[in-house]
Phi, psi and omega in degrees: 000009180293136170266157181239106184291156177300143184299132177084357181279118181234148176296140179299143180227088187303332185276355189300308184296318178298316181298321180296317179298326182275005178081017179278156182286124183268118182273349184300124179080356181284149176265119186245122172263120183230128180265157180061043189267002186276345182199172172063214183298322179299316178296316181292324174295321179296324176297313181296318181291322178296322178297335177273358178094014181277145172275139190246129175240102198248134178254156176201172173291149180306326180292346182253017184304308183296321180299315182287322178297321176297319179294319179300319179297320178297318181296315179302315183292321184283324190240352177068030179253165176279145175222155170211148183239147184222095179280081186239133181281110181289347178278348179286162187304319182242023181303308179300319179297318179296319180295313181298316181297315181295319181292318178295323178295320181285322187267335187093311174205156178250118180271327184224130173252125175246104175276112185227336186302144178194161172229164189209146173212125176272137177153172178289140183308315187281353180257339178284132183304143180301322180300324180289319176304316181298317180295318180298317180296320180297317184278312188278344184235299187295319180297323180297308185287328178294315180294323174299313182296325180284323186274323189296320179304321179292324178292317179298319178298322180280351183063026177196140176164160180220145170239130173244111176264117176278105186257245180180155170295342177293349182289344190261358176200160179300145180243100182291140182073003162209058190296316181292321177302308181296321179296320178296320179295322178296320177301310183296322179297311180298317179299315182300313183292322179293312181294325178300323177291322182296325186264008178302135180089357180263352186091003181248144179222141177249124181239154173236142171251122188240077182284152168288186180303129187235145183286093181222167176297333179304312180286317182298314181290335181272006175073027179293123187284151178267346183258053173244154186300320185301319181289330177296331181272312189259331186071185177255141178281162177268132185298321180296318179296316178300317182294318180296314178295319180295321179295317178299316180295320179297313179298326180282353178084019180292123188282325175226121184230115173254112182297130176095128183299316182299316179298315180297319180296314182295316190272343183237342183245304186301319184295342179287343183269355181246146172299154182302320182296328178287317177301316181295320179294320178295318178301314180297315183294319186281340183252004179279142177296133178259145179292000000 
């Protein structure tokens, strides 16, 4: 059901010329590889990038193949950009390598890598099956660093490129009852910031988008409870809003972006004033299921 837009037809992007003058990253015509693009923040980011004129090379789990192909057809028709879909399991031994190879073959080159795919499970560490922990580490951690390692050398050679790692506000402190998820996010955050320093001066930049808890299938499928204190205070964010804000921050070159002043204050400033044991106790209290 894919439509094929006329060659060179791109959706208008009124901000492009202004953004270029202001030194912002221009997405028009760029080839973007984005994982986890069939739903949630990944889908909304693909919408935002397509609206900027980017061509999309989108990955998903094999079980979401039809869902992603339908979305790709909608994007082509709405924005006139090129798309290709890759239903590849990132948890498999060579999943990231297969995705990168297939996307480069289809696109010719990858200008922007968006690492977004993830899985989640709420529960006590010792009760969640080991196989699930292993799968989570493969998708949320190993796929991120492997795709970075595969994509960045080509970007450095081209003297231009961007990586956007969709991490989480959970990266900045321990996350009780989803401990492996938070630990994986902390790994990716640290890796992103370190590699960003290494590639300074090469034309390549590594950015992170760190949303708070967002209303997506990732949380719903992972059993994230609605009756915890933290949600009573903060609620769940909207994926479309997070993607729009994240895209603006990415284009502006913001290296670490936590949407919302309160969220940024809580996760990067306030926690520095408390001892670790207090931060950990607050995390446990605020994320525990309430009767």
